[in-house]
C-alpha positions in Angstrom: -50.6 10.7 2.4 -50.0 8.6 5.0 -50.2 5.6 3.3 -47.7 7.3 1.0 -45.3 8.1 3.5 -45.4 4.3 4.8 -44.6 3.1 1.4 -41.8 5.3 0.6 -40.6 4.2 4.1 -40.5 0.5 4.2 -39.4 0.8 0.0 -36.7 -1.3 -0.6 -36.2 -1.0 -4.6 -35.9 3.1 -4.3 -36.8 3.1 -8.6 -39.0 0.3 -9.5 -40.2 2.0 -13.0 -36.7 3.3 -13.7 -33.8 1.0 -15.7 -30.3 1.0 -15.7 -30.2 3.6 -19.1 -31.8 6.1 -16.8 -29.8 5.3 -13.6 -26.2 5.5 -14.8 -26.5 7.4 -18.2 -24.5 10.9 -18.0 -20.9 12.1 -18.0 -18.8 11.2 -15.1 -14.8 11.6 -14.1 -12.9 9.9 -11.3 -9.4 10.8 -9.9 -7.3 9.2 -7.6 -4.4 7.4 -6.8 -3.7 3.7 -5.7 -0.5 2.2 -3.9 0.1 -1.5 -5.5 2.6 -3.6 -3.9 4.8 -5.9 -5.0 3.2 -8.6 -7.6 -0.2 -7.6 -6.6 -2.9 -6.5 -9.1 -5.9 -4.2 -8.3 -9.1 -4.0 -10.4 -12.0 -1.2 -10.8 -15.2 -1.5 -12.4 -17.0 1.3 -14.3 -20.8 1.1 -16.2 -20.6 2.7 -19.8 -23.2 2.5 -22.2 -23.2 0.6 -25.7 -21.7 3.5 -28.7 -20.2 5.9 -26.0 -16.8 6.9 -25.4 -14.9 5.2 -22.4 -11.3 6.7 -21.5 -8.5 5.5 -18.8 -5.4 7.5 -18.1 -2.6 6.1 -15.8 0.8 7.4 -14.5 3.2 5.6 -11.8 4.3 8.8 -9.4 6.9 6.8 -7.7 8.2 3.3 -6.9 10.6 2.2 -4.2 12.5 -1.3 -3.2 14.4 -3.9 -4.5 14.7 -4.0 -8.4 12.5 -1.0 -9.3 10.5 -1.0 -12.7 8.2 1.7 -13.6 6.4 -0.2 -15.7 2.8 -0.9 -15.0 0.7 -3.3 -16.8 -2.9 -1.9 -17.4 -5.7 -4.0 -19.0 -9.3 -3.0 -19.5 -12.1 -5.7 -20.4 -15.7 -5.8 -21.1 -18.7 -6.8 -19.3 -18.5 -10.1 -21.4 -14.9 -10.6 -20.4 -13.5 -9.8 -23.8 -10.1 -8.4 -23.3 -10.4 -5.0 -25.3 -7.1 -2.9 -24.6 -3.9 -3.4 -22.4 -0.7 -0.6 -22.3 2.6 -1.7 -20.4 4.7 1.5 -19.4 5.1 3.9 -17.0 2.1 6.3 -18.5 -0.3 5.6 -21.1 -4.0 6.3 -21.8 -6.9 4.4 -23.1 -9.6 5.6 -25.0 -12.2 3.5 -26.7 -15.9 3.5 -28.1 -17.9 1.0 -25.6 -19.5 -2.2 -28.0 -21.2 -3.4 -25.0 -23.5 -1.8 -22.2 -22.5 -3.0 -18.6 -19.2 -2.5 -16.2 -16.4 -2.5 -17.4 -13.1 -3.9 -15.5 -9.9 -1.6 -15.3 -6.9 -4.2 -13.5 -3.5 -3.2 -12.6 -0.3 -5.3 -12.5 2.7 -4.8 -10.6 3.8 -7.9 -11.6 7.2 -6.2 -12.9 8.2 -5.6 -9.2 8.2 -9.1 -7.1 9.8 -6.5 -3.9 8.8 -3.1 -4.9 5.7 -0.8 -4.1 4.5 1.7 -6.7 1.7 4.4 -6.2 -0.3 4.8 -9.7 -2.3 8.6 -10.4 -5.6 7.0 -12.0 -8.3 9.0 -14.4 -11.0 7.4 -15.8 -14.8 8.1 -17.1 -17.4 7.9 -19.7 -18.5 10.5 -21.8 -21.4 11.2 -24.3 -21.3 13.3 -27.4 -24.7 12.3 -28.4 -26.9 12.5 -24.7 -30.4 11.3 -25.5 -32.8 10.6 -22.6 -34.2 7.0 -22.9 -37.5 7.9 -21.6 -38.1 10.8 -23.2 -37.3 9.7 -27.1 -40.7 9.2 -28.3 -41.5 12.6 -27.2 -38.6 13.7 -28.3 -39.5 12.0 -32.0 -43.0 14.1 -32.0 -42.0 17.4 -31.2 -38.9 16.9 -34.4 -41.9 16.1 -36.4 -44.1 19.0 -35.4 -41.2 21.1 -36.0 -40.9 20.1 -39.0 -44.8 20.5 -40.4 -44.3 23.8 -38.7 -40.8 25.0 -40.0 -40.3 27.0 -36.6 -37.0 27.9 -34.8 -37.4 26.2 -31.1 -35.2 28.3 -29.1 -35.1 25.9 -26.1 -34.0 23.4 -28.3 -31.2 25.2 -29.6 -30.7 26.6 -25.9 -30.5 22.9 -24.9 -28.2 21.9 -27.3 -25.7 24.8 -27.0 -25.6 24.0 -22.9 -24.7 20.5 -23.3 -22.3 20.8 -26.1 -20.5 23.9 -23.6 -20.7 21.4 -20.6 -19.1 18.7 -22.7 -16.2 20.9 -23.6 -15.8 21.6 -20.1 -15.8 17.9 -19.2 -13.3 17.0 -21.7 -11.2 20.0 -20.3 -11.1 19.0 -16.9 -10.1 15.5 -18.2 -6.5 16.8 -19.6 -6.5 19.0 -16.6 -6.5 15.9 -14.3 -3.8 14.4 -16.6 -1.7 17.7 -16.7 -2.0 17.3 -12.6 -0.9 13.7 -12.8 2.2 14.7 -14.7 2.9 17.6 -11.9 2.4 14.7 -9.2 5.0 12.4 -11.0 7.7 15.2 -11.4 7.2 16.5 -7.6 7.9 13.1 -6.4 10.8 12.8 -8.7 12.4 16.0 -7.3 12.1 14.9 -4.0 13.6 11.3 -4.5 16.4 13.2 -6.3 16.8 15.7 -3.5 17.5 12.9 -0.8 19.3 11.0 -2.9 22.1 14.3 -3.7 21.7 15.1 0.1 22.9 11.5 1.3 25.7 11.2 -1.4 27.2 14.7 -0.2 26.9 13.9 3.0 28.5 10.4 2.4 31.5 12.0 -0.2 32.1 15.2 2.3 32.8 12.1 5.2 35.0 10.8 3.5 37.0 13.3 1.7 37.7 14.9 5.7 38.2 10.8 6.6 41.2 10.4 3.6 42.7 13.4 4.9 42.8 13.3 8.3 44.9 9.6 7.3 46.9 10.7 4.8 48.2 14.0 7.6 48.9 11.0 9.7 50.9 9.3 7.7 52.8 12.4 6.8 53.6 13.1 10.0 54.7 9.7 11.2 57.2 10.1 8.5 59.1 12.9 10.1 59.2 11.2 13.5 62.5 12.4 15.1 64.0 9.7 17.6 67.1 10.8 20.1 70.4 10.0 18.2 73.6 8.8 20.4 77.7 9.5 19.3 77.5 6.0 17.5 73.9 6.0 16.1 73.7 8.7 13.2 70.3 9.8 12.2 68.6 8.4 8.7 66.2 9.3 6.9 
């Protein structure tokens, strides 16, 4: 036991007999916001398996600066560097079937704005419609052969399949919920910007009206200035 504790303590590779298929396998989802400066590009990487589903959703929440443009250029590249999909818009979704196992690259480019900063909300991840643990593939094949030969109903397998379907549906529910939350946050920033815009313009117009009214009053008052008249001089209009 002491020797095993020493080996575990000083072992630099935590899983010597586990492949990348077993380490990274599983549905996951990430939601966060990122700020892009003018002409800036940000890239992210995410692992996906061959034959599975990869998705990316984005939405521009707000833009500040000179020459504002809400368009964002988004591209997804395969591990080999092949361009898989690209979108140039204020919001969009990319969904594709993975053809190559590895880390896929997602790049966000704000090249439309040279002097404007934007905040982008991202939601991306992978999900698996036909999940199967690679380490148990042989056991599953043998078990299926025994089931076919015995022709018995395996209640545990039915429960496991139903549980996975429920988890998959819940995953998709949270995926669409994140996109609706993305739109809600963008609407909030738009309302906040419009509120500030209306407040500043209302204040400026109020000051302009008060100033113009005061100047008109002074001009009308100057027309009725009366000068003292003598016998030789007569009042003139």
